[in-house]
mmCIF file of the N, C-alpha and C atoms, coordinates in Angstrom:
data_MODEL
# 
_entry.id   MODEL 
# 
loop_
_atom_site.group_PDB 
_atom_site.id 
_atom_site.type_symbol 
_atom_site.label_atom_id 
_atom_site.label_alt_id 
_atom_site.label_comp_id 
_atom_site.label_asym_id 
_atom_site.label_entity_id 
_atom_site.label_seq_id 
_atom_site.pdbx_PDB_ins_code 
_atom_site.Cartn_x 
_atom_site.Cartn_y 
_atom_site.Cartn_z 
_atom_site.occupancy 
_atom_site.B_iso_or_equiv 
_atom_site.pdbx_formal_charge 
_atom_site.auth_seq_id 
_atom_site.auth_comp_id 
_atom_site.auth_asym_id 
_atom_site.auth_atom_id 
_atom_site.pdbx_PDB_model_num 
ATOM 1   N N  . MET A 1 1  ? 0.852  -1.145  0.010   1.00 0.00 ? 1  MET A N  1 
ATOM 2   C CA . MET A 1 1  ? 0.020  0.028   0.013   1.00 0.00 ? 1  MET A CA 1 
ATOM 3   C C  . MET A 1 1  ? 0.855  1.173   -0.020  1.00 0.00 ? 1  MET A C  1 
ATOM 4   N N  . ASP A 1 2  ? 0.645  2.135   -0.922  1.00 0.00 ? 2  ASP A N  1 
ATOM 5   C CA . ASP A 1 2  ? 1.437  3.416   -1.038  1.00 0.00 ? 2  ASP A CA 1 
ATOM 6   C C  . ASP A 1 2  ? 0.882  4.439   -0.150  1.00 0.00 ? 2  ASP A C  1 
ATOM 7   N N  . SER A 1 3  ? 1.779  5.192   0.501   1.00 0.00 ? 3  SER A N  1 
ATOM 8   C CA . SER A 1 3  ? 1.396  6.281   1.386   1.00 0.00 ? 3  SER A CA 1 
ATOM 9   C C  . SER A 1 3  ? 2.059  7.582   0.880   1.00 0.00 ? 3  SER A C  1 
ATOM 10  N N  . LYS A 1 4  ? 1.536  8.672   1.311   1.00 0.00 ? 4  LYS A N  1 
ATOM 11  C CA . LYS A 1 4  ? 2.222  9.894   0.868   1.00 0.00 ? 4  LYS A CA 1 
ATOM 12  C C  . LYS A 1 4  ? 3.205  10.361  1.914   1.00 0.00 ? 4  LYS A C  1 
ATOM 13  N N  . LEU A 1 5  ? 4.287  10.860  1.528   1.00 0.00 ? 5  LEU A N  1 
ATOM 14  C CA . LEU A 1 5  ? 5.447  11.349  2.383   1.00 0.00 ? 5  LEU A CA 1 
ATOM 15  C C  . LEU A 1 5  ? 5.763  12.744  1.980   1.00 0.00 ? 5  LEU A C  1 
ATOM 16  N N  . THR A 1 6  ? 5.857  13.631  2.942   1.00 0.00 ? 6  THR A N  1 
ATOM 17  C CA . THR A 1 6  ? 6.307  15.093  2.651   1.00 0.00 ? 6  THR A CA 1 
ATOM 18  C C  . THR A 1 6  ? 7.761  15.210  3.149   1.00 0.00 ? 6  THR A C  1 
ATOM 19  N N  . LEU A 1 7  ? 8.646  15.607  2.316   1.00 0.00 ? 7  LEU A N  1 
ATOM 20  C CA . LEU A 1 7  ? 10.050 15.823  2.780   1.00 0.00 ? 7  LEU A CA 1 
ATOM 21  C C  . LEU A 1 7  ? 10.449 17.322  2.511   1.00 0.00 ? 7  LEU A C  1 
ATOM 22  N N  . LYS A 1 8  ? 11.299 17.777  3.362   1.00 0.00 ? 8  LYS A N  1 
ATOM 23  C CA . LYS A 1 8  ? 11.867 19.165  3.239   1.00 0.00 ? 8  LYS A CA 1 
ATOM 24  C C  . LYS A 1 8  ? 13.387 19.054  2.805   1.00 0.00 ? 8  LYS A C  1 
ATOM 25  N N  . LEU A 1 9  ? 13.714 19.291  1.584   1.00 0.00 ? 9  LEU A N  1 
ATOM 26  C CA . LEU A 1 9  ? 15.053 19.200  1.048   1.00 0.00 ? 9  LEU A CA 1 
ATOM 27  C C  . LEU A 1 9  ? 15.603 20.470  0.397   1.00 0.00 ? 9  LEU A C  1 
ATOM 28  N N  . ASP A 1 10 ? 16.843 20.548  0.278   1.00 0.00 ? 10 ASP A N  1 
ATOM 29  C CA . ASP A 1 10 ? 17.402 21.755  -0.486  1.00 0.00 ? 10 ASP A CA 1 
ATOM 30  C C  . ASP A 1 10 ? 16.910 21.713  -1.929  1.00 0.00 ? 10 ASP A C  1 
ATOM 31  N N  . LYS A 1 11 ? 16.637 22.879  -2.363  1.00 0.00 ? 11 LYS A N  1 
ATOM 32  C CA . LYS A 1 11 ? 16.086 22.994  -3.887  1.00 0.00 ? 11 LYS A CA 1 
ATOM 33  C C  . LYS A 1 11 ? 17.050 22.485  -4.836  1.00 0.00 ? 11 LYS A C  1 
ATOM 34  N N  . GLU A 1 12 ? 18.359 22.744  -4.646  1.00 0.00 ? 12 GLU A N  1 
ATOM 35  C CA . GLU A 1 12 ? 19.378 22.264  -5.622  1.00 0.00 ? 12 GLU A CA 1 
ATOM 36  C C  . GLU A 1 12 ? 19.479 20.736  -5.562  1.00 0.00 ? 12 GLU A C  1 
ATOM 37  N N  . ILE A 1 13 ? 19.361 20.101  -4.475  1.00 0.00 ? 13 ILE A N  1 
ATOM 38  C CA . ILE A 1 13 ? 19.407 18.708  -4.342  1.00 0.00 ? 13 ILE A CA 1 
ATOM 39  C C  . ILE A 1 13 ? 18.191 18.153  -5.076  1.00 0.00 ? 13 ILE A C  1 
ATOM 40  N N  . ILE A 1 14 ? 16.955 18.681  -4.813  1.00 0.00 ? 14 ILE A N  1 
ATOM 41  C CA . ILE A 1 14 ? 15.736 18.225  -5.495  1.00 0.00 ? 14 ILE A CA 1 
ATOM 42  C C  . ILE A 1 14 ? 15.917 18.399  -6.985  1.00 0.00 ? 14 ILE A C  1 
ATOM 43  N N  . GLU A 1 15 ? 16.441 19.386  -7.511  1.00 0.00 ? 15 GLU A N  1 
ATOM 44  C CA . GLU A 1 15 ? 16.639 19.581  -8.917  1.00 0.00 ? 15 GLU A CA 1 
ATOM 45  C C  . GLU A 1 15 ? 17.590 18.547  -9.573  1.00 0.00 ? 15 GLU A C  1 
ATOM 46  N N  . GLN A 1 16 ? 18.606 18.341  -8.810  1.00 0.00 ? 16 GLN A N  1 
ATOM 47  C CA . GLN A 1 16 ? 19.728 17.334  -9.192  1.00 0.00 ? 16 GLN A CA 1 
ATOM 48  C C  . GLN A 1 16 ? 19.069 15.939  -9.165  1.00 0.00 ? 16 GLN A C  1 
ATOM 49  N N  . ALA A 1 17 ? 18.330 15.543  -8.163  1.00 0.00 ? 17 ALA A N  1 
ATOM 50  C CA . ALA A 1 17 ? 17.708 14.316  -8.075  1.00 0.00 ? 17 ALA A CA 1 
ATOM 51  C C  . ALA A 1 17 ? 16.661 14.159  -9.048  1.00 0.00 ? 17 ALA A C  1 
ATOM 52  N N  . LYS A 1 18 ? 15.832 15.167  -9.457  1.00 0.00 ? 18 LYS A N  1 
ATOM 53  C CA . LYS A 1 18 ? 14.907 15.098  -10.579 1.00 0.00 ? 18 LYS A CA 1 
ATOM 54  C C  . LYS A 1 18 ? 15.627 14.854  -11.907 1.00 0.00 ? 18 LYS A C  1 
ATOM 55  N N  . SER A 1 19 ? 16.712 15.449  -12.070 1.00 0.00 ? 19 SER A N  1 
ATOM 56  C CA . SER A 1 19 ? 17.435 15.340  -13.328 1.00 0.00 ? 19 SER A CA 1 
ATOM 57  C C  . SER A 1 19 ? 18.139 13.811  -13.339 1.00 0.00 ? 19 SER A C  1 
ATOM 58  N N  . TYR A 1 20 ? 18.602 13.328  -12.198 1.00 0.00 ? 20 TYR A N  1 
ATOM 59  C CA . TYR A 1 20 ? 19.152 12.041  -12.193 1.00 0.00 ? 20 TYR A CA 1 
ATOM 60  C C  . TYR A 1 20 ? 17.909 10.931  -12.399 1.00 0.00 ? 20 TYR A C  1 
ATOM 61  N N  . ALA A 1 21 ? 16.839 11.230  -11.863 1.00 0.00 ? 21 ALA A N  1 
ATOM 62  C CA . ALA A 1 21 ? 15.663 10.266  -12.040 1.00 0.00 ? 21 ALA A CA 1 
ATOM 63  C C  . ALA A 1 21 ? 15.255 10.223  -13.537 1.00 0.00 ? 21 ALA A C  1 
ATOM 64  N N  . LYS A 1 22 ? 15.212 11.373  -14.141 1.00 0.00 ? 22 LYS A N  1 
ATOM 65  C CA . LYS A 1 22 ? 14.818 11.489  -15.528 1.00 0.00 ? 22 LYS A CA 1 
ATOM 66  C C  . LYS A 1 22 ? 15.797 10.828  -16.436 1.00 0.00 ? 22 LYS A C  1 
ATOM 67  N N  . GLU A 1 23 ? 17.073 10.980  -16.158 1.00 0.00 ? 23 GLU A N  1 
ATOM 68  C CA . GLU A 1 23 ? 18.149 10.301  -16.891 1.00 0.00 ? 23 GLU A CA 1 
ATOM 69  C C  . GLU A 1 23 ? 18.047 8.738   -16.834 1.00 0.00 ? 23 GLU A C  1 
ATOM 70  N N  . HIS A 1 24 ? 17.520 8.340   -15.675 1.00 0.00 ? 24 HIS A N  1 
ATOM 71  C CA . HIS A 1 24 ? 17.497 6.915   -15.491 1.00 0.00 ? 24 HIS A CA 1 
ATOM 72  C C  . HIS A 1 24 ? 16.014 6.433   -15.675 1.00 0.00 ? 24 HIS A C  1 
ATOM 73  N N  . GLN A 1 25 ? 15.220 7.261   -16.178 1.00 0.00 ? 25 GLN A N  1 
ATOM 74  C CA . GLN A 1 25 ? 13.787 6.878   -16.567 1.00 0.00 ? 25 GLN A CA 1 
ATOM 75  C C  . GLN A 1 25 ? 13.077 6.265   -15.380 1.00 0.00 ? 25 GLN A C  1 
ATOM 76  N N  . VAL A 1 26 ? 13.217 6.955   -14.286 1.00 0.00 ? 26 VAL A N  1 
ATOM 77  C CA . VAL A 1 26 ? 12.449 6.441   -13.027 1.00 0.00 ? 26 VAL A CA 1 
ATOM 78  C C  . VAL A 1 26 ? 11.909 7.715   -12.376 1.00 0.00 ? 26 VAL A C  1 
ATOM 79  N N  . SER A 1 27 ? 10.817 7.489   -11.638 1.00 0.00 ? 27 SER A N  1 
ATOM 80  C CA . SER A 1 27 ? 10.240 8.550   -10.914 1.00 0.00 ? 27 SER A CA 1 
ATOM 81  C C  . SER A 1 27 ? 11.029 8.942   -9.692  1.00 0.00 ? 27 SER A C  1 
ATOM 82  N N  . LEU A 1 28 ? 10.991 10.088  -9.268  1.00 0.00 ? 28 LEU A N  1 
ATOM 83  C CA . LEU A 1 28 ? 11.655 10.586  -8.096  1.00 0.00 ? 28 LEU A CA 1 
ATOM 84  C C  . LEU A 1 28 ? 11.207 9.741   -6.841  1.00 0.00 ? 28 LEU A C  1 
ATOM 85  N N  . SER A 1 29 ? 9.833  9.542   -6.722  1.00 0.00 ? 29 SER A N  1 
ATOM 86  C CA . SER A 1 29 ? 9.371  8.757   -5.691  1.00 0.00 ? 29 SER A CA 1 
ATOM 87  C C  . SER A 1 29 ? 9.883  7.291   -5.663  1.00 0.00 ? 29 SER A C  1 
ATOM 88  N N  . LYS A 1 30 ? 9.952  6.733   -6.902  1.00 0.00 ? 30 LYS A N  1 
ATOM 89  C CA . LYS A 1 30 ? 10.445 5.315   -6.956  1.00 0.00 ? 30 LYS A CA 1 
ATOM 90  C C  . LYS A 1 30 ? 12.044 5.341   -6.607  1.00 0.00 ? 30 LYS A C  1 
ATOM 91  N N  . LEU A 1 31 ? 12.707 6.432   -7.081  1.00 0.00 ? 31 LEU A N  1 
ATOM 92  C CA . LEU A 1 31 ? 14.133 6.486   -6.690  1.00 0.00 ? 31 LEU A CA 1 
ATOM 93  C C  . LEU A 1 31 ? 14.378 6.565   -5.171  1.00 0.00 ? 31 LEU A C  1 
ATOM 94  N N  . ILE A 1 32 ? 13.569 7.289   -4.502  1.00 0.00 ? 32 ILE A N  1 
ATOM 95  C CA . ILE A 1 32 ? 13.559 7.475   -3.057  1.00 0.00 ? 32 ILE A CA 1 
ATOM 96  C C  . ILE A 1 32 ? 13.196 6.145   -2.372  1.00 0.00 ? 32 ILE A C  1 
ATOM 97  N N  . GLU A 1 33 ? 12.070 5.488   -2.921  1.00 0.00 ? 33 GLU A N  1 
ATOM 98  C CA . GLU A 1 33 ? 11.709 4.262   -2.353  1.00 0.00 ? 33 GLU A CA 1 
ATOM 99  C C  . GLU A 1 33 ? 12.792 3.222   -2.458  1.00 0.00 ? 33 GLU A C  1 
ATOM 100 N N  . ASN A 1 34 ? 13.378 3.044   -3.658  1.00 0.00 ? 34 ASN A N  1 
ATOM 101 C CA . ASN A 1 34 ? 14.434 2.112   -3.824  1.00 0.00 ? 34 ASN A CA 1 
ATOM 102 C C  . ASN A 1 34 ? 15.595 2.326   -2.777  1.00 0.00 ? 34 ASN A C  1 
ATOM 103 N N  . TYR A 1 35 ? 16.029 3.608   -2.668  1.00 0.00 ? 35 TYR A N  1 
ATOM 104 C CA . TYR A 1 35 ? 17.053 3.951   -1.720  1.00 0.00 ? 35 TYR A CA 1 
ATOM 105 C C  . TYR A 1 35 ? 16.665 3.516   -0.263  1.00 0.00 ? 35 TYR A C  1 
ATOM 106 N N  . LEU A 1 36 ? 15.519 3.861   0.130   1.00 0.00 ? 36 LEU A N  1 
ATOM 107 C CA . LEU A 1 36 ? 15.147 3.426   1.431   1.00 0.00 ? 36 LEU A CA 1 
ATOM 108 C C  . LEU A 1 36 ? 15.061 1.917   1.647   1.00 0.00 ? 36 LEU A C  1 
ATOM 109 N N  . GLN A 1 37 ? 14.482 1.286   0.688   1.00 0.00 ? 37 GLN A N  1 
ATOM 110 C CA . GLN A 1 37 ? 14.474 -0.137  0.671   1.00 0.00 ? 37 GLN A CA 1 
ATOM 111 C C  . GLN A 1 37 ? 15.877 -0.767  0.795   1.00 0.00 ? 37 GLN A C  1 
ATOM 112 N N  . PHE A 1 38 ? 16.768 -0.109  0.077   1.00 0.00 ? 38 PHE A N  1 
ATOM 113 C CA . PHE A 1 38 ? 18.189 -0.641  0.073   1.00 0.00 ? 38 PHE A CA 1 
ATOM 114 C C  . PHE A 1 38 ? 18.735 -0.530  1.510   1.00 0.00 ? 38 PHE A C  1 
ATOM 115 N N  . ILE A 1 39 ? 18.668 0.690   2.109   1.00 0.00 ? 39 ILE A N  1 
ATOM 116 C CA . ILE A 1 39 ? 19.238 0.867   3.408   1.00 0.00 ? 39 ILE A CA 1 
ATOM 117 C C  . ILE A 1 39 ? 18.538 0.041   4.515   1.00 0.00 ? 39 ILE A C  1 
ATOM 118 N N  . VAL A 1 40 ? 17.285 -0.191  4.342   1.00 0.00 ? 40 VAL A N  1 
ATOM 119 C CA . VAL A 1 40 ? 16.577 -1.014  5.335   1.00 0.00 ? 40 VAL A CA 1 
ATOM 120 C C  . VAL A 1 40 ? 16.897 -2.426  5.259   1.00 0.00 ? 40 VAL A C  1 
ATOM 121 N N  . SER A 1 41 ? 17.098 -2.971  3.974   1.00 0.00 ? 41 SER A N  1 
ATOM 122 C CA . SER A 1 41 ? 17.412 -4.420  3.812   1.00 0.00 ? 41 SER A CA 1 
ATOM 123 C C  . SER A 1 41 ? 18.911 -4.537  4.141   1.00 0.00 ? 41 SER A C  1 
ATOM 124 N N  . LYS A 1 42 ? 19.752 -3.570  3.827   1.00 0.00 ? 42 LYS A N  1 
ATOM 125 C CA . LYS A 1 42 ? 21.164 -3.727  4.151   1.00 0.00 ? 42 LYS A CA 1 
ATOM 126 C C  . LYS A 1 42 ? 21.383 -3.736  5.654   1.00 0.00 ? 42 LYS A C  1 
ATOM 127 N N  . LYS A 1 43 ? 20.685 -3.034  6.349   1.00 0.00 ? 43 LYS A N  1 
ATOM 128 C CA . LYS A 1 43 ? 20.757 -3.041  7.932   1.00 0.00 ? 43 LYS A CA 1 
ATOM 129 C C  . LYS A 1 43 ? 20.361 -4.440  8.437   1.00 0.00 ? 43 LYS A C  1 
ATOM 130 N N  . SER A 1 44 ? 19.318 -4.956  8.016   1.00 0.00 ? 44 SER A N  1 
ATOM 131 C CA . SER A 1 44 ? 18.895 -6.339  8.420   1.00 0.00 ? 44 SER A CA 1 
ATOM 132 C C  . SER A 1 44 ? 19.763 -7.466  7.985   1.00 0.00 ? 44 SER A C  1 
ATOM 133 N N  . GLU A 1 45 ? 20.465 -7.311  6.837   1.00 0.00 ? 45 GLU A N  1 
ATOM 134 C CA . GLU A 1 45 ? 21.395 -8.302  6.322   1.00 0.00 ? 45 GLU A CA 1 
ATOM 135 C C  . GLU A 1 45 ? 22.641 -8.297  7.207   1.00 0.00 ? 45 GLU A C  1 
ATOM 136 N N  . ALA A 1 46 ? 23.101 -7.077  7.621   1.00 0.00 ? 46 ALA A N  1 
ATOM 137 C CA . ALA A 1 46 ? 24.370 -7.107  8.356   1.00 0.00 ? 46 ALA A CA 1 
ATOM 138 C C  . ALA A 1 46 ? 24.157 -7.565  9.818   1.00 0.00 ? 46 ALA A C  1 
ATOM 139 N N  . ALA A 1 47 ? 22.913 -7.607  10.311  1.00 0.00 ? 47 ALA A N  1 
ATOM 140 C CA . ALA A 1 47 ? 22.577 -8.090  11.655  1.00 0.00 ? 47 ALA A CA 1 
ATOM 141 C C  . ALA A 1 47 ? 22.556 -9.535  11.735  1.00 0.00 ? 47 ALA A C  1 
ATOM 142 N N  . GLU A 1 48 ? 22.201 -10.160 10.723  1.00 0.00 ? 48 GLU A N  1 
ATOM 143 C CA . GLU A 1 48 ? 22.028 -11.606 10.643  1.00 0.00 ? 48 GLU A CA 1 
ATOM 144 C C  . GLU A 1 48 ? 23.372 -12.424 10.351  1.00 0.00 ? 48 GLU A C  1 
ATOM 145 N N  . ILE A 1 49 ? 23.570 -13.401 11.058  1.00 0.00 ? 49 ILE A N  1 
ATOM 146 C CA . ILE A 1 49 ? 24.722 -14.276 10.770  1.00 0.00 ? 49 ILE A CA 1 
ATOM 147 C C  . ILE A 1 49 ? 24.215 -15.597 10.357  1.00 0.00 ? 49 ILE A C  1 
ATOM 148 N N  . SER A 1 50 ? 24.603 -16.175 9.115   1.00 0.00 ? 50 SER A N  1 
ATOM 149 C CA . SER A 1 50 ? 24.125 -17.357 8.638   1.00 0.00 ? 50 SER A CA 1 
ATOM 150 C C  . SER A 1 50 ? 24.610 -18.484 9.533   1.00 0.00 ? 50 SER A C  1 
ATOM 151 N N  . PRO A 1 51 ? 23.822 -19.613 9.592   1.00 0.00 ? 51 PRO A N  1 
ATOM 152 C CA . PRO A 1 51 ? 24.223 -20.753 10.340  1.00 0.00 ? 51 PRO A CA 1 
ATOM 153 C C  . PRO A 1 51 ? 25.526 -21.356 9.980   1.00 0.00 ? 51 PRO A C  1 
ATOM 154 N N  . LEU A 1 52 ? 25.857 -21.253 8.622   1.00 0.00 ? 52 LEU A N  1 
ATOM 155 C CA . LEU A 1 52 ? 27.180 -21.735 8.245   1.00 0.00 ? 52 LEU A CA 1 
ATOM 156 C C  . LEU A 1 52 ? 28.286 -20.949 8.823   1.00 0.00 ? 52 LEU A C  1 
ATOM 157 N N  . VAL A 1 53 ? 28.189 -19.618 8.861   1.00 0.00 ? 53 VAL A N  1 
ATOM 158 C CA . VAL A 1 53 ? 29.247 -18.721 9.440   1.00 0.00 ? 53 VAL A CA 1 
ATOM 159 C C  . VAL A 1 53 ? 29.329 -18.949 10.904  1.00 0.00 ? 53 VAL A C  1 
ATOM 160 N N  . GLU A 1 54 ? 28.210 -19.066 11.527  1.00 0.00 ? 54 GLU A N  1 
ATOM 161 C CA . GLU A 1 54 ? 28.167 -19.335 13.036  1.00 0.00 ? 54 GLU A CA 1 
ATOM 162 C C  . GLU A 1 54 ? 28.816 -20.586 13.278  1.00 0.00 ? 54 GLU A C  1 
ATOM 163 N N  . SER A 1 55 ? 28.655 -21.738 12.581  1.00 0.00 ? 55 SER A N  1 
ATOM 164 C CA . SER A 1 55 ? 29.320 -22.965 12.789  1.00 0.00 ? 55 SER A CA 1 
ATOM 165 C C  . SER A 1 55 ? 30.743 -22.895 12.545  1.00 0.00 ? 55 SER A C  1 
ATOM 166 N N  . LEU A 1 56 ? 31.280 -21.978 11.769  1.00 0.00 ? 56 LEU A N  1 
ATOM 167 C CA . LEU A 1 56 ? 32.682 -21.868 11.471  1.00 0.00 ? 56 LEU A CA 1 
ATOM 168 C C  . LEU A 1 56 ? 33.474 -20.984 12.480  1.00 0.00 ? 56 LEU A C  1 
ATOM 169 N N  . THR A 1 57 ? 32.768 -20.326 13.239  1.00 0.00 ? 57 THR A N  1 
ATOM 170 C CA . THR A 1 57 ? 33.399 -19.462 14.172  1.00 0.00 ? 57 THR A CA 1 
ATOM 171 C C  . THR A 1 57 ? 34.258 -20.165 15.158  1.00 0.00 ? 57 THR A C  1 
ATOM 172 N N  . GLY A 1 58 ? 35.563 -19.709 15.249  1.00 0.00 ? 58 GLY A N  1 
ATOM 173 C CA . GLY A 1 58 ? 36.432 -20.312 16.210  1.00 0.00 ? 58 GLY A CA 1 
ATOM 174 C C  . GLY A 1 58 ? 37.162 -21.639 15.615  1.00 0.00 ? 58 GLY A C  1 
ATOM 175 N N  . VAL A 1 59 ? 36.871 -22.038 14.421  1.00 0.00 ? 59 VAL A N  1 
ATOM 176 C CA . VAL A 1 59 ? 37.405 -23.206 13.824  1.00 0.00 ? 59 VAL A CA 1 
ATOM 177 C C  . VAL A 1 59 ? 38.916 -23.148 13.700  1.00 0.00 ? 59 VAL A C  1 
ATOM 178 N N  . ILE A 1 60 ? 39.428 -21.905 13.266  1.00 0.00 ? 60 ILE A N  1 
ATOM 179 C CA . ILE A 1 60 ? 40.842 -21.740 13.102  1.00 0.00 ? 60 ILE A CA 1 
ATOM 180 C C  . ILE A 1 60 ? 41.385 -20.803 14.204  1.00 0.00 ? 60 ILE A C  1 
ATOM 181 N N  . TYR A 1 61 ? 42.456 -21.220 14.867  1.00 0.00 ? 61 TYR A N  1 
ATOM 182 C CA . TYR A 1 61 ? 43.097 -20.502 15.936  1.00 0.00 ? 61 TYR A CA 1 
ATOM 183 C C  . TYR A 1 61 ? 44.443 -20.104 15.339  1.00 0.00 ? 61 TYR A C  1 
ATOM 184 N N  . MET A 1 62 ? 44.690 -18.804 15.419  1.00 0.00 ? 62 MET A N  1 
ATOM 185 C CA . MET A 1 62 ? 45.995 -18.193 15.040  1.00 0.00 ? 62 MET A CA 1 
ATOM 186 C C  . MET A 1 62 ? 46.481 -17.183 16.104  1.00 0.00 ? 62 MET A C  1 
ATOM 187 N N  . GLU A 1 63 ? 47.712 -17.353 16.488  1.00 0.00 ? 63 GLU A N  1 
ATOM 188 C CA . GLU A 1 63 ? 48.202 -16.378 17.437  1.00 0.00 ? 63 GLU A CA 1 
ATOM 189 C C  . GLU A 1 63 ? 48.302 -15.008 16.684  1.00 0.00 ? 63 GLU A C  1 
ATOM 190 N N  . LYS A 1 64 ? 48.104 -13.983 17.347  1.00 0.00 ? 64 LYS A N  1 
ATOM 191 C CA . LYS A 1 64 ? 48.098 -12.576 16.764  1.00 0.00 ? 64 LYS A CA 1 
ATOM 192 C C  . LYS A 1 64 ? 49.309 -12.308 16.037  1.00 0.00 ? 64 LYS A C  1 
ATOM 193 N N  . GLU A 1 65 ? 50.463 -12.564 16.616  1.00 0.00 ? 65 GLU A N  1 
ATOM 194 C CA . GLU A 1 65 ? 51.780 -12.192 15.924  1.00 0.00 ? 65 GLU A CA 1 
ATOM 195 C C  . GLU A 1 65 ? 52.098 -13.125 14.686  1.00 0.00 ? 65 GLU A C  1 
ATOM 196 N N  . ASP A 1 66 ? 51.637 -14.340 14.670  1.00 0.00 ? 66 ASP A N  1 
ATOM 197 C CA . ASP A 1 66 ? 52.073 -15.248 13.615  1.00 0.00 ? 66 ASP A CA 1 
ATOM 198 C C  . ASP A 1 66 ? 51.628 -14.658 12.173  1.00 0.00 ? 66 ASP A C  1 
ATOM 199 N N  . TYR A 1 67 ? 50.567 -14.234 11.979  1.00 0.00 ? 67 TYR A N  1 
ATOM 200 C CA . TYR A 1 67 ? 50.048 -13.716 10.668  1.00 0.00 ? 67 TYR A CA 1 
ATOM 201 C C  . TYR A 1 67 ? 50.829 -12.452 10.418  1.00 0.00 ? 67 TYR A C  1 
ATOM 202 N N  . LYS A 1 68 ? 51.074 -11.611 11.377  1.00 0.00 ? 68 LYS A N  1 
ATOM 203 C CA . LYS A 1 68 ? 51.817 -10.452 11.102  1.00 0.00 ? 68 LYS A CA 1 
ATOM 204 C C  . LYS A 1 68 ? 53.254 -10.712 10.582  1.00 0.00 ? 68 LYS A C  1 
ATOM 205 N N  . LYS A 1 69 ? 53.958 -11.654 11.237  1.00 0.00 ? 69 LYS A N  1 
ATOM 206 C CA . LYS A 1 69 ? 55.313 -12.019 10.771  1.00 0.00 ? 69 LYS A CA 1 
ATOM 207 C C  . LYS A 1 69 ? 55.175 -12.731 9.337   1.00 0.00 ? 69 LYS A C  1 
ATOM 208 N N  . ASP A 1 70 ? 54.275 -13.510 9.127   1.00 0.00 ? 70 ASP A N  1 
ATOM 209 C CA . ASP A 1 70 ? 54.130 -14.210 7.777   1.00 0.00 ? 70 ASP A CA 1 
ATOM 210 C C  . ASP A 1 70 ? 53.918 -13.167 6.778   1.00 0.00 ? 70 ASP A C  1 
ATOM 211 N N  . TYR A 1 71 ? 53.020 -12.172 7.057   1.00 0.00 ? 71 TYR A N  1 
ATOM 212 C CA . TYR A 1 71 ? 52.797 -11.139 6.074   1.00 0.00 ? 71 TYR A CA 1 
ATOM 213 C C  . TYR A 1 71 ? 54.039 -10.279 5.832   1.00 0.00 ? 71 TYR A C  1 
ATOM 214 N N  . SER A 1 72 ? 54.792 -9.932  6.905   1.00 0.00 ? 72 SER A N  1 
ATOM 215 C CA . SER A 1 72 ? 56.013 -9.137  6.756   1.00 0.00 ? 72 SER A CA 1 
ATOM 216 C C  . SER A 1 72 ? 57.021 -9.869  5.902   1.00 0.00 ? 72 SER A C  1 
ATOM 217 N N  . ASP A 1 73 ? 57.244 -11.207 6.136   1.00 0.00 ? 73 ASP A N  1 
ATOM 218 C CA . ASP A 1 73 ? 58.092 -11.939 5.387   1.00 0.00 ? 73 ASP A CA 1 
ATOM 219 C C  . ASP A 1 73 ? 57.616 -11.988 3.934   1.00 0.00 ? 73 ASP A C  1 
ATOM 220 N N  . PHE A 1 74 ? 56.367 -12.165 3.657   1.00 0.00 ? 74 PHE A N  1 
ATOM 221 C CA . PHE A 1 74 ? 55.925 -12.137 2.186   1.00 0.00 ? 74 PHE A CA 1 
ATOM 222 C C  . PHE A 1 74 ? 56.182 -10.891 1.560   1.00 0.00 ? 74 PHE A C  1 
ATOM 223 N N  . LEU A 1 75 ? 55.950 -9.710  2.230   1.00 0.00 ? 75 LEU A N  1 
ATOM 224 C CA . LEU A 1 75 ? 56.226 -8.362  1.609   1.00 0.00 ? 75 LEU A CA 1 
ATOM 225 C C  . LEU A 1 75 ? 57.777 -8.256  1.365   1.00 0.00 ? 75 LEU A C  1 
ATOM 226 N N  . ALA A 1 76 ? 58.527 -8.702  2.370   1.00 0.00 ? 76 ALA A N  1 
ATOM 227 C CA . ALA A 1 76 ? 59.950 -8.510  2.147   1.00 0.00 ? 76 ALA A CA 1 
ATOM 228 C C  . ALA A 1 76 ? 60.477 -9.314  1.019   1.00 0.00 ? 76 ALA A C  1 
ATOM 229 N N  . GLU A 1 77 ? 59.953 -10.506 0.783   1.00 0.00 ? 77 GLU A N  1 
ATOM 230 C CA . GLU A 1 77 ? 60.347 -11.351 -0.409  1.00 0.00 ? 77 GLU A CA 1 
ATOM 231 C C  . GLU A 1 77 ? 59.917 -10.771 -1.607  1.00 0.00 ? 77 GLU A C  1 
ATOM 232 N N  . LYS A 1 78 ? 58.661 -10.174 -1.622  1.00 0.00 ? 78 LYS A N  1 
ATOM 233 C CA . LYS A 1 78 ? 58.019 -9.676  -2.868  1.00 0.00 ? 78 LYS A CA 1 
ATOM 234 C C  . LYS A 1 78 ? 58.781 -8.443  -3.333  1.00 0.00 ? 78 LYS A C  1 
ATOM 235 N N  . TYR A 1 79 ? 59.139 -7.631  -2.443  1.00 0.00 ? 79 TYR A N  1 
ATOM 236 C CA . TYR A 1 79 ? 59.861 -6.271  -2.852  1.00 0.00 ? 79 TYR A CA 1 
ATOM 237 C C  . TYR A 1 79 ? 61.311 -6.316  -2.741  1.00 0.00 ? 79 TYR A C  1 
ATOM 238 N N  . SER A 1 80 ? 61.974 -7.476  -2.591  1.00 0.00 ? 80 SER A N  1 
ATOM 239 C CA . SER A 1 80 ? 63.458 -7.612  -2.470  1.00 0.00 ? 80 SER A CA 1 
ATOM 240 C C  . SER A 1 80 ? 63.982 -8.074  -3.921  1.00 0.00 ? 80 SER A C  1 
# 
């Protein structure tokens, strides 16, 4: 169900957004709706951890200094 929304925005931004929408053959309302949908879905995706990732948590143990030394050795060899 569609609902009306009133926004207060800078005139220049509105004109630029209208131009962008026209170039992409989409209404300004649809453009804003798509953006809002994107940020809402992105937020919910970031909060969820899949069961596979959850099951892999803690599978590999590395001491903090080991990977730093390995990476330093790799860079030294690469650039020497």
